[in-house]
C-alpha positions in Angstrom: -59.3 -159.2 100.5 -60.8 -162.7 100.1 -58.2 -165.5 99.8 -60.1 -168.5 101.0 -63.8 -169.3 100.4 -65.8 -171.8 102.5 -68.3 -173.5 100.1 -71.0 -175.4 101.9 -72.5 -178.2 99.8 -75.2 -180.8 100.3 -75.2 -182.0 96.6 -78.5 -180.2 95.9 -79.4 -178.1 92.8 -79.1 -174.9 94.9 -75.7 -175.9 96.3 -74.6 -176.6 92.7 -75.3 -172.9 91.8 -73.6 -171.8 95.0 -70.6 -173.8 93.7 -70.8 -171.8 90.4 -70.5 -168.6 92.4 -67.8 -169.8 94.7 -65.7 -170.9 91.7 -66.4 -167.7 89.8 -65.2 -165.6 92.7 -62.2 -167.8 93.4 -61.1 -167.3 89.8 -61.6 -163.6 89.9 -59.9 -163.1 93.3 -57.3 -165.9 92.9 -58.7 -167.5 96.0 -58.9 -171.1 97.1 -62.0 -173.0 97.9 -62.6 -175.2 101.0 -65.6 -177.5 100.1 -67.4 -178.6 103.2 -70.1 -181.3 103.5 -71.6 -181.9 106.9 -73.5 -185.1 107.7 -76.1 -183.9 110.2 -75.9 -186.0 113.3 -79.7 -185.9 113.5 -79.8 -188.2 110.4 -78.3 -190.9 112.6 -80.2 -190.1 115.8 -83.5 -188.8 114.7 -87.1 -190.0 115.5 -87.3 -192.2 112.4 -84.2 -194.2 113.5 -85.4 -194.3 117.1 -88.6 -195.8 115.8 -86.6 -198.2 113.8 -84.6 -199.3 116.8 -87.8 -200.0 118.7 -89.2 -202.0 115.8 -86.2 -204.2 115.1 -84.7 -204.3 118.6 -81.6 -202.6 120.1 -79.0 -205.2 119.0 -80.0 -205.3 115.3 -80.2 -201.5 115.3 -76.7 -201.1 116.8 -75.4 -203.4 114.0 -77.2 -201.2 111.4 -75.7 -197.9 112.5 -72.2 -198.5 111.0 -73.8 -199.3 107.7 -75.8 -196.1 107.8 -72.6 -194.2 108.6 -70.8 -195.8 105.7 -73.6 -194.9 103.4 -73.4 -191.2 104.5 -69.6 -191.3 104.1 -70.0 -192.6 100.5 -72.6 -190.0 99.8 -70.3 -187.2 101.0 -67.4 -188.6 99.0 -69.5 -188.5 95.8 -70.5 -184.9 96.5 -67.0 -183.6 97.4 -65.3 -185.5 94.5 -67.7 -183.7 92.1 -66.8 -180.3 93.6 -63.1 -181.1 93.5 -63.4 -182.1 89.8 -65.2 -178.8 88.9 -62.6 -176.8 90.7 -59.8 -178.7 88.9 -61.4 -178.0 85.6 -61.7 -174.3 86.5 -58.1 -174.0 87.6 -59.1 -173.3 91.2 -57.3 -174.8 94.2 -59.7 -176.8 96.3 -59.6 -178.9 99.5 -62.5 -181.1 100.6 -63.8 -181.7 104.1 -66.4 -184.1 105.4 -67.7 -183.6 108.9 -70.3 -185.3 111.0 -72.3 -183.4 113.7 -74.0 -180.1 113.9 -74.1 -178.1 110.7 -73.8 -174.8 112.4 -71.0 -175.8 114.7 -68.9 -177.3 112.0 -69.3 -174.3 109.7 -68.5 -172.0 112.6 -65.3 -174.0 113.2 -64.2 -174.0 109.6 -65.1 -170.4 108.8 -62.5 -169.1 111.2 -59.9 -170.0 108.6 -61.7 -168.4 105.6 -62.9 -164.9 104.6 -66.3 -165.8 103.0 -69.0 -168.4 103.4 -70.9 -169.4 100.3 -74.1 -171.5 100.5 -77.3 -172.0 98.5 -80.6 -170.2 99.4 -82.2 -173.5 100.0 -80.9 -177.1 100.5 -81.7 -180.6 99.5 -85.3 -180.3 100.7 -86.1 -177.2 98.5 -89.0 -178.9 96.8 -90.6 -179.5 100.2 -90.1 -176.1 101.8 -91.1 -174.1 98.7 -90.5 -170.4 99.2 -89.4 -170.7 102.8 -85.7 -170.0 103.5 -83.9 -173.3 104.3 -83.8 -173.7 108.0 -80.2 -174.8 107.9 -79.3 -171.8 105.8 -81.0 -169.4 108.2 -79.3 -170.9 111.2 -75.9 -170.6 109.5 -76.2 -167.0 108.5 -77.6 -166.0 111.8 -74.7 -167.5 113.7 -71.8 -166.9 111.3 -69.1 -164.4 112.2 -67.9 -164.1 108.5 -69.6 -162.5 105.5 -72.1 -165.0 103.9 -73.0 -165.1 100.3 -76.5 -166.7 99.9 -77.1 -167.7 96.3 -80.3 -168.3 94.3 -81.3 -171.1 92.0 -79.6 -169.7 88.8 -76.1 -168.3 88.2 -75.3 -165.1 86.4 -72.1 -163.2 86.3 -71.9 -160.3 88.8 -71.4 -156.9 87.1 -73.5 -154.6 89.2 -73.9 -154.3 93.0 -76.8 -152.9 94.9 -75.8 -151.7 98.4 -78.7 -151.3 100.9 -77.5 -148.6 103.3 -79.2 -147.2 106.4 -76.4 -145.2 108.1 -75.7 -147.5 110.9 -72.3 -148.7 112.0 -73.1 -152.1 110.7 -74.2 -150.7 107.3 -71.0 -148.7 107.1 -69.0 -151.9 107.4 -71.1 -153.4 104.7 -70.5 -150.5 102.4 -66.8 -150.8 103.0 -67.0 -154.5 101.9 -69.1 -153.6 98.9 -66.5 -150.9 97.8 -63.6 -153.3 98.2 -65.5 -155.9 96.1 -66.3 -153.4 93.4 -62.6 -152.3 93.3 -61.3 -155.9 93.1 -63.8 -157.0 90.4 -64.3 -153.7 88.6 -68.1 -153.7 89.3 -70.6 -150.9 89.2 -72.1 -149.8 92.5 -75.6 -148.6 93.3 -76.3 -147.3 96.8 -79.9 -147.0 98.1 -81.4 -146.1 101.4 -85.0 -146.7 102.3 -87.1 -144.2 104.3 -90.8 -144.3 105.4 -91.6 -140.8 104.0 -89.9 -138.7 101.3 -87.0 -136.6 102.7 -87.3 -132.8 102.4 -84.1 -132.4 100.4 -84.8 -135.5 98.2 -81.8 -137.3 99.7 -80.9 -138.4 103.3 -77.7 -137.4 105.1 -76.9 -141.1 105.4 -77.0 -141.5 101.7 -74.8 -138.5 101.2 -72.3 -139.9 103.6 -72.3 -143.2 101.7 -71.7 -141.6 98.4 -68.9 -139.5 99.8 -67.3 -142.7 101.3 -67.5 -144.5 97.9 -66.0 -141.5 96.1 -63.1 -141.3 98.6 -62.2 -144.8 97.5 -62.3 -144.1 93.8 -65.8 -145.5 93.2 -68.5 -143.3 91.5 -71.8 -144.8 92.8 -75.4 -144.3 91.6 -77.4 -143.3 94.6 -81.2 -143.4 95.2 -83.5 -142.8 98.1 -86.4 -145.2 98.2 -89.7 -144.7 100.1 -91.7 -147.5 101.6 -91.1 -150.9 103.2 -87.4 -151.7 103.1 -87.6 -155.3 102.0 -90.0 -154.6 99.2 -88.2 -151.5 98.0 -84.8 -153.2 98.0 -86.0 -156.2 95.9 -87.9 -154.0 93.4 -84.9 -151.7 93.0 -82.5 -154.6 92.5 -84.8 -155.8 89.7 -85.3 -152.4 88.1 -81.6 -151.6 88.1 -80.5 -155.0 86.9 -78.4 -155.6 90.0 -76.5 -159.0 90.1 -75.7 -158.8 93.8 -77.3 -157.3 96.9 -75.1 -156.3 99.8 -76.5 -155.6 103.2 -75.8 -156.0 106.9 -76.4 -159.4 108.5 -78.4 -160.3 111.5 -77.4 -159.1 114.9 -76.2 -161.6 117.5 -78.6 -160.8 120.3 -81.2 -163.2 121.4 -84.0 -160.8 120.5 -82.7 -160.3 117.0 -82.4 -164.1 116.5 -86.1 -164.4 117.2 -87.1 -161.8 114.7 -87.9 -164.1 111.8 -89.7 -161.5 109.8 -86.7 -159.1 109.6 -85.8 -157.2 106.4 -82.7 -159.4 106.1 -84.7 -162.7 106.2 -87.2 -161.4 103.7 -84.6 -160.2 101.2 -82.5 -163.4 101.4 -85.6 -165.5 101.0 -87.1 -163.6 98.0 -84.1 -162.4 96.1 -83.5 -163.8 92.6 -79.8 -162.7 92.9 -77.1 -163.5 95.4 -77.2 -161.6 98.7 -74.0 -160.8 100.5 -74.5 -160.5 104.3 -71.6 -158.7 105.9 -70.5 -158.5 109.5 
């Protein structure tokens, strides 16, 4: 089960809520938190600073870079100290890391030593991007090899899980993860499958298999077959059933899948008002 949680923070409101979920899970699972803040190297090498170097000259710009790096370091220290203080008050073990470079690469490196990645649905530029999924968030969850919990803008305690199941091998792994989480946290489990037209028997073989699997592990789920577009039906069902967490399979790692920005996964993660756990 989960013993170490990688919490990615940028100091934004969304990452603050992600911290609430990371701490809550760490308390329930007796896990430790690794708080990671990454200073994106593009902040020090981007077009704005390139223009600045052209305006003030190469030598003054080179003298300015260390000052910019120190500002970023101080910024990271403030963010990570705040996380460490919250964890201390919650009785959760926490270690803090500040890295400079590529966000995706640094998270990919650190996640190998943890079992779960937690990050906010949007980042520090949430007011600018509006309803669009944060680009950094999407890049992380597409490339991650570990389960990712993407959290919304408000925290609420998890009591009921909605598992979106389609009968695939990936979905079966997701169901196994959902079952283990429900066992560990004593949560209720809903299992739904979405089809384009109503099945003749009212329930699909895939859903029957999922229910059987849950029962084999001592969980009595509440199943439902939904008809329509998967992303819309999953979100509507989660709201109707009062789910506090949606569990579903993550993106594939093929180049073609990475280009499918309109996938069910992207839509649900972007629009969900509750956390979405993307499993591998």
